[in-house]
C-alpha positions in Angstrom: -26.6 -28.2 55.5 -28.1 -28.0 52.0 -27.0 -25.4 49.5 -28.6 -22.0 50.1 -32.0 -21.3 48.6 -30.5 -19.0 46.0 -27.8 -21.5 45.0 -30.3 -24.3 44.8 -32.5 -22.2 42.6 -29.6 -21.4 40.3 -28.4 -25.0 40.2 -31.7 -26.9 40.0 -31.2 -30.7 40.0 -28.4 -31.0 42.6 -30.5 -30.5 45.7 -29.8 -34.1 47.0 -26.3 -34.4 45.6 -24.4 -31.3 46.9 -24.1 -30.3 50.5 -22.3 -27.1 51.6 -21.0 -25.9 55.0 -19.6 -22.3 54.4 -18.1 -22.1 57.9 -17.0 -25.7 58.5 -13.9 -24.3 60.3 -13.3 -20.7 61.4 -11.1 -18.2 59.5 -8.4 -18.6 62.2 -8.4 -22.4 61.9 -8.4 -22.1 58.1 -5.2 -20.0 58.2 -3.6 -22.4 60.8 -4.3 -25.6 58.7 -3.3 -23.8 55.5 0.1 -22.8 56.8 0.8 -26.3 58.2 -0.2 -28.1 55.0 1.6 -25.7 52.8 4.9 -26.4 54.6 4.6 -30.0 55.6 3.3 -31.4 52.3 5.7 -32.8 49.7 4.1 -31.0 46.7 4.9 -32.0 43.1 3.8 -31.1 39.7 2.4 -33.9 37.5 2.7 -33.9 33.7 0.0 -35.3 31.3 0.4 -36.2 27.6 -1.6 -34.5 24.9 -1.0 -35.6 21.3 2.4 -36.9 22.3 3.4 -33.7 24.1 4.0 -33.6 27.8 2.2 -30.7 29.5 2.6 -29.7 33.2 -0.6 -29.9 35.2 -1.5 -26.3 36.3 -1.4 -26.9 40.1 0.7 -28.9 42.6 -0.6 -32.1 44.1 0.0 -34.7 46.8 -1.8 -38.0 47.3 -2.3 -39.7 50.7 -3.9 -43.0 51.5 -4.5 -44.8 54.8 -4.1 -48.1 53.1 -1.0 -47.3 51.0 -3.0 -47.3 47.7 -1.9 -45.4 44.6 -4.4 -43.3 42.6 -4.6 -42.9 38.8 -6.3 -40.2 36.8 -5.7 -38.7 33.3 -2.9 -41.3 32.8 -1.1 -40.1 35.9 -0.2 -42.6 38.6 0.0 -41.0 42.1 2.0 -43.1 44.6 0.7 -43.0 48.1 2.1 -40.9 50.9 1.2 -41.6 54.5 -1.2 -39.5 56.5 0.2 -36.7 58.7 -1.2 -35.8 62.1 -2.9 -32.8 60.5 -4.5 -34.9 57.8 -5.8 -37.4 60.4 -7.3 -34.5 62.4 -9.1 -33.0 59.4 -10.2 -36.4 58.2 -11.8 -37.2 61.6 -13.5 -33.8 61.8 -15.1 -34.3 58.4 -16.2 -37.9 59.1 -17.7 -36.8 62.4 -19.7 -34.0 60.8 -20.9 -35.9 57.7 -21.1 -39.4 59.1 -19.4 -40.6 55.9 -16.3 -42.8 55.5 -13.1 -42.0 53.6 -9.7 -43.7 53.3 -7.7 -41.3 51.1 -7.2 -37.7 50.3 -5.9 -35.7 47.3 -4.4 -32.3 48.1 -4.3 -29.6 45.4 -2.3 -26.4 45.7 -3.4 -23.6 43.5 -0.5 -21.2 43.7 -2.5 -18.3 42.3 -5.4 -17.6 39.9 -3.4 -19.0 37.0 -3.6 -22.5 38.5 -6.8 -24.4 37.6 -8.6 -27.7 37.2 -10.3 -28.5 33.9 -13.8 -30.0 33.4 -14.0 -33.5 34.8 -15.9 -36.0 36.9 -14.3 -38.0 39.7 -15.3 -41.4 38.3 -12.1 -43.4 38.2 -12.7 -47.2 38.5 -10.6 -47.3 41.6 -13.1 -45.1 43.5 -16.1 -46.4 45.2 -18.8 -45.2 42.7 -21.4 -45.0 45.4 -19.3 -43.1 47.9 -19.3 -39.4 48.5 -16.3 -37.0 48.0 -15.8 -34.2 50.6 -13.9 -31.1 49.5 -12.3 -28.8 52.1 -11.1 -25.4 51.0 -8.3 -23.4 52.7 -6.8 -20.1 51.6 -8.1 -18.0 48.6 -11.7 -18.3 47.7 -12.2 -19.9 44.2 -15.2 -20.5 41.9 -16.4 -24.1 41.7 -18.3 -24.4 38.4 -20.6 -27.3 37.4 -22.5 -28.2 34.3 -24.7 -31.3 33.5 -23.2 -33.9 31.2 -26.4 -34.0 29.1 -25.9 -30.2 28.4 -29.5 -29.5 29.5 -28.4 -26.4 31.5 -25.7 -23.8 31.4 -22.8 -23.9 33.9 -23.4 -22.6 37.4 -20.9 -21.4 40.0 -20.4 -21.7 43.7 -17.8 -19.6 45.6 -15.8 -21.9 47.8 -14.5 -19.8 50.7 -11.7 -20.5 53.1 -12.9 -23.0 55.8 -15.8 -24.2 53.7 -16.7 -27.9 53.1 -18.6 -29.2 50.0 -19.8 -32.8 49.8 -20.6 -34.4 46.5 -22.9 -37.4 46.9 -23.7 -40.1 44.4 -24.8 -39.8 41.6 -23.3 -36.4 41.2 -20.2 -37.7 39.4 -22.4 -39.7 37.0 -24.5 -36.7 35.9 -22.3 -33.5 36.3 -18.9 -32.1 35.4 -17.0 -29.7 37.6 -13.9 -27.5 37.4 -11.9 -24.7 39.0 -11.4 -22.0 36.3 -8.5 -19.6 36.0 -9.0 -16.2 37.6 -6.1 -13.8 36.7 -7.2 -11.3 39.4 -6.5 -13.8 42.2 -2.9 -13.6 43.6 -3.3 -15.7 46.8 -2.8 -19.5 47.1 -5.5 -22.1 47.8 -5.2 -25.6 49.2 -8.0 -28.0 48.4 -8.4 -31.4 50.1 -10.7 -33.9 48.5 -11.4 -36.9 50.8 -12.3 -40.1 48.9 -13.1 -43.8 49.4 -11.0 -46.1 47.3 -12.1 -49.7 46.7 
């Protein structure tokens, strides 16, 4: 489905690039998949370098590829892990709904509201630049903020609830930045899965 009328009015210009299913899976299914992924995933914390100083990334991650391909962003190289039965199931559910194709998934664990994701676009050269990215949210609801790269509008926010699916279609990554900001009042964890197509 498209974004709601109110959301589209607030974020004019993304009508053909963002698609949102608030109840892609039920609350019960969301808790089920959250608990499995939380416990079966080999989470790790990456470090990035700023001005010669190593800084921990404010979240835990795990990269999985059907074709055993590594993935690099912000100078960090993520070696590939294999798909679990759970990841295959979610992958197939999303492809069936969206009729899109993916071959990899990046998992992010936001342990609480102190964990975050800074402004960025998913435009690494290893990604198919014409392919979509599907983002599945499990656990705590978090704000997904976007702003245009040309600074023509102020930032806008979409609340990504547990069980929701957001699809970013080309050319969204060319024109917009997005982030998950810190929220000190959130004490629950969130798992986000972004399904991608690597070249």
